[in-house]
C-alpha positions in Angstrom: 88.8 116.5 34.8 92.5 116.8 33.7 94.9 114.1 32.6 98.5 113.9 33.7 100.5 111.6 31.4 103.8 110.5 32.7 106.4 108.9 30.4 110.1 108.2 30.1 111.9 110.0 27.3 114.9 108.9 25.4 117.2 112.0 25.2 120.4 110.0 24.7 122.6 107.7 26.6 123.8 110.4 29.0 120.4 111.8 30.1 117.5 110.1 31.9 114.3 112.0 31.5 110.6 111.7 32.5 107.9 113.9 30.9 104.8 115.0 32.7 102.1 116.4 30.4 99.0 118.0 31.9 96.1 118.2 29.5 92.4 119.0 29.4 90.9 116.1 27.4 87.7 118.0 26.8 89.6 120.7 25.0 92.2 118.4 23.5 94.8 120.9 24.6 97.5 121.5 27.3 95.9 122.5 30.6 96.7 126.1 31.5 95.4 128.9 33.7 94.6 129.1 37.4 93.4 125.5 37.8 96.5 124.1 36.1 98.7 126.4 38.3 97.1 124.8 41.4 97.9 121.3 40.1 101.5 122.2 39.3 101.8 123.8 42.7 100.9 120.4 44.2 103.2 118.4 41.8 106.5 120.3 42.3 106.8 119.9 46.1 105.5 116.3 45.9 108.2 115.4 43.5 110.8 117.0 45.8 109.5 115.0 48.7 111.5 115.8 51.9 114.3 117.4 49.9 114.8 121.1 49.6 113.9 122.5 46.2 114.1 125.8 44.3 113.0 127.5 41.1 115.6 129.0 38.7 114.6 132.0 36.6 117.1 133.3 33.9 114.9 135.5 31.7 112.6 138.4 32.4 114.4 138.8 35.7 113.1 142.3 36.4 109.5 141.1 36.3 110.2 138.1 38.5 112.2 140.3 40.9 109.3 142.8 41.1 106.7 140.0 41.6 108.7 138.5 44.5 109.3 141.9 46.1 105.5 142.8 45.8 104.5 139.4 47.3 107.3 139.4 50.0 108.7 136.2 48.5 112.3 135.2 49.4 114.7 135.1 46.4 118.3 135.4 45.7 120.0 137.1 42.8 122.3 134.2 41.8 123.9 136.3 39.1 123.0 139.6 37.4 120.9 137.5 35.0 119.4 134.8 37.2 117.2 134.4 40.3 116.8 131.5 42.6 113.5 131.2 44.6 113.5 128.7 47.4 110.6 126.4 48.1 107.3 128.3 48.5 104.1 127.6 50.4 101.2 126.4 48.2 99.5 129.8 47.9 102.6 131.7 46.9 103.7 129.0 44.5 100.3 128.9 42.8 100.4 132.7 42.4 103.9 132.6 40.9 103.1 129.7 38.6 100.0 131.4 37.4 101.8 134.7 36.8 104.7 133.2 35.0 102.9 130.4 33.2 104.1 131.9 29.8 107.8 131.7 30.8 110.1 128.7 30.7 112.0 128.3 33.9 113.7 125.6 35.9 113.3 123.8 39.2 115.7 121.6 41.1 115.7 119.5 44.3 118.3 118.1 46.6 122.0 118.3 45.7 123.6 121.6 46.6 120.3 122.7 48.1 120.4 120.0 50.8 121.1 120.9 54.4 119.8 124.5 54.2 116.4 126.2 54.6 117.2 128.4 51.6 119.2 127.6 48.5 122.9 127.5 48.9 124.8 128.7 45.9 125.8 126.3 43.1 127.8 129.0 41.5 128.8 127.0 38.5 125.2 125.9 37.6 123.8 129.4 38.3 126.4 131.1 36.1 125.7 128.6 33.4 121.9 129.1 33.7 122.5 132.8 33.1 124.7 132.1 30.1 123.0 129.1 28.5 119.5 128.9 30.0 118.2 125.5 30.8 120.8 123.8 28.7 122.9 124.2 31.8 121.0 121.4 33.5 122.5 119.0 31.0 125.8 119.2 32.9 124.4 119.4 36.4 121.3 117.2 36.7 123.2 114.2 38.2 124.2 116.4 41.1 120.5 116.7 42.1 117.5 114.5 42.8 116.1 116.2 39.8 116.4 119.2 37.5 113.2 120.2 35.8 112.3 122.3 32.8 108.9 123.9 33.4 107.0 124.9 30.3 103.5 125.3 31.8 102.1 127.2 28.9 102.5 123.9 27.0 101.3 121.9 30.0 104.8 120.3 30.3 107.3 119.5 33.0 110.4 117.6 32.0 112.4 116.0 34.7 116.1 115.1 34.3 116.6 112.5 37.1 118.1 109.3 38.2 115.7 108.9 41.1 112.2 109.5 39.8 110.6 107.1 37.3 107.0 107.0 36.3 105.9 104.5 39.0 107.6 106.5 41.8 106.1 109.7 40.5 102.6 108.1 40.6 103.3 107.0 44.1 104.3 110.5 45.2 101.4 112.1 43.5 98.9 109.4 44.4 95.8 110.8 46.0 97.4 114.2 46.3 95.8 115.3 43.0 92.4 113.8 43.9 89.7 113.1 41.5 90.3 116.2 39.4 93.4 114.7 37.7 93.6 111.2 36.1 97.2 110.0 36.1 98.3 107.7 33.3 101.5 106.0 32.2 101.1 105.2 28.5 102.1 101.7 27.4 104.9 101.4 24.9 
């Protein structure tokens, strides 16, 4: 059994954040590997709900590009140094998350992605991601349902959001994760 701990973080007055930490209590370590990839592949779409979502990659672009091409996954070269991958089906998302577990990348839902089956450009954010990495989300997160920093090698997903708080995240994930994941909200 795994544990998903959901807690609010204080990152300053101008940022609202929620941390999701996936761990393996038996090992006393972050959950990683194929089983963790399956869990995260359930979590990301559930957090987005009915809103369109996408993944943002801004490093190791050649490897991500090659993986997407080999697996016939849709992607868009947002800038010469960033790729945007629109929402994927569960199998494809699991494979991608497992393959790039060691990389830190972003995810976002709603906002400029709304109203389209594939991501519409948010040129300012995408250029900033290529230039500054995930720090670019600091200026853009309020334009989306959420912007997320995915660090799955550390069992971590950090949401910058005005819409999702721990109770709402638990509601969205509810029975989706089944008995294999115990969800907890630590008391303060």
